[in-house]
C-alpha positions in Angstrom: 271.6 -70.0 46.2 268.1 -70.1 47.6 269.4 -69.0 51.0 270.9 -65.9 49.3 267.6 -65.1 47.6 265.7 -65.4 50.9 268.2 -63.0 52.6 267.9 -60.5 49.8 264.1 -60.6 50.0 264.2 -60.2 53.8 266.6 -57.3 53.5 264.4 -55.5 51.0 261.4 -56.0 53.2 263.3 -54.6 56.2 264.4 -51.5 54.3 260.8 -50.6 53.2 258.9 -51.6 56.3 257.5 -48.6 58.1 258.8 -46.2 55.5 256.5 -43.7 53.7 257.1 -41.2 50.9 255.6 -38.0 52.3 254.2 -35.1 50.2 252.0 -32.1 50.5 248.7 -31.0 49.1 248.1 -27.5 50.4 249.3 -27.6 54.0 248.3 -31.2 54.6 250.9 -33.9 54.7 250.2 -37.3 53.2 252.2 -40.5 52.9 252.4 -43.5 50.6 254.1 -46.8 51.4 257.6 -46.5 49.9 257.3 -50.0 48.4 254.7 -48.6 45.9 256.9 -45.6 44.8 259.0 -46.2 41.8 260.5 -42.7 41.4 259.8 -39.0 41.6 260.0 -36.8 38.4 259.6 -33.1 37.7 256.6 -32.0 35.7 256.7 -32.9 32.0 254.3 -32.2 29.2 251.0 -34.0 29.7 248.8 -35.1 26.8 245.1 -34.9 27.7 242.8 -37.9 27.0 239.2 -37.1 25.9 236.4 -38.2 28.2 238.6 -38.8 31.2 237.5 -38.0 34.7 238.5 -34.4 35.6 241.2 -35.6 38.1 243.0 -37.5 35.3 245.4 -35.1 33.7 246.3 -37.4 30.8 249.3 -39.4 29.8 253.0 -38.9 29.7 255.9 -40.6 27.9 258.3 -41.8 30.6 261.4 -43.1 28.9 259.3 -44.8 26.2 256.5 -46.1 28.5 253.2 -44.3 28.3 251.6 -43.9 31.8 248.5 -42.2 33.1 248.8 -39.2 35.4 246.2 -38.1 37.9 246.2 -34.9 39.9 245.8 -35.7 43.6 244.7 -32.1 44.3 241.8 -32.6 41.9 241.1 -36.1 43.2 240.5 -34.6 46.6 238.3 -31.9 45.1 240.6 -29.1 46.2 240.8 -25.8 44.5 243.1 -26.1 41.5 246.4 -24.1 41.5 248.9 -23.6 38.8 251.9 -26.0 38.8 255.1 -24.5 40.0 258.7 -25.4 40.6 257.8 -27.6 43.6 255.0 -29.5 41.8 256.2 -33.0 40.8 255.0 -36.4 39.8 255.3 -39.4 42.1 255.4 -42.5 39.9 253.7 -45.4 41.7 253.2 -49.1 40.9 250.1 -50.8 42.1 249.4 -54.4 41.1 250.0 -54.3 37.3 249.5 -50.5 36.9 252.2 -47.8 36.8 250.7 -44.3 37.3 251.9 -40.8 38.0 250.4 -38.8 40.9 250.8 -35.0 40.7 251.4 -33.5 44.1 252.2 -29.9 45.3 255.6 -30.9 46.8 257.5 -33.9 48.0 258.9 -33.9 51.5 260.9 -36.9 52.5 260.9 -40.6 53.2 259.7 -40.9 56.8 259.9 -43.9 59.1 256.7 -44.3 61.0 256.7 -47.2 63.4 253.6 -49.4 63.5 253.0 -48.3 67.1 252.7 -44.7 65.9 249.9 -45.5 63.4 246.2 -45.3 64.2 243.0 -45.9 62.3 241.3 -42.7 61.0 238.3 -41.4 62.9 235.0 -43.1 62.0 233.3 -39.8 61.1 233.5 -38.6 57.6 235.4 -35.4 58.2 235.5 -34.4 54.6 234.8 -35.8 51.1 238.2 -37.4 50.7 238.5 -39.2 54.0 237.7 -42.3 52.0 241.2 -42.4 50.7 242.9 -42.4 54.1 244.0 -45.8 55.3 245.6 -44.7 58.6 247.1 -41.7 60.4 250.7 -41.7 61.3 252.5 -39.7 64.0 256.0 -38.4 63.5 257.6 -36.9 66.6 255.0 -35.6 69.0 253.3 -33.0 66.9 253.4 -34.0 63.3 250.5 -36.0 61.7 250.7 -37.7 58.3 247.6 -39.0 56.5 248.6 -42.4 55.1 246.7 -43.0 51.9 245.1 -46.2 50.6 246.6 -46.3 47.1 244.0 -48.8 45.8 241.1 -46.5 46.8 242.9 -43.5 45.4 243.3 -45.1 42.0 239.8 -46.6 41.8 237.5 -44.8 39.3 234.4 -43.5 41.1 231.0 -44.4 39.7 
């Protein structure tokens, strides 16, 4: 029985290793480790919570569970834009938290080999460079900014 459990765990690790859910904010492509993504849902009514940071949109009722939702565009201090048919919520799980991330659009689950991942440049190129863990290359010409979910979810002082 223990042997079966070990095989199932190893299989799950192999199916999520090097795989990233990719999405867009404006024309930039970002990625999150697929192991942290629970599901993707379309936009639903959001209830605002008083005294929240501006990037926290509020809370939603997800099949009986109340979860917080933050707008990644606002988190990156981008110019707000109205939600449209492409806008969706990526539900992520990090440690004991389940949260929704509003993104402009979801692309695909991409496989990015470890050999195609590099550290970000040392220079602070913009105000949200702090959320980038690594930079992934897909094919020869496509770059995906791989986010550090923990830093993205931390409340700034």
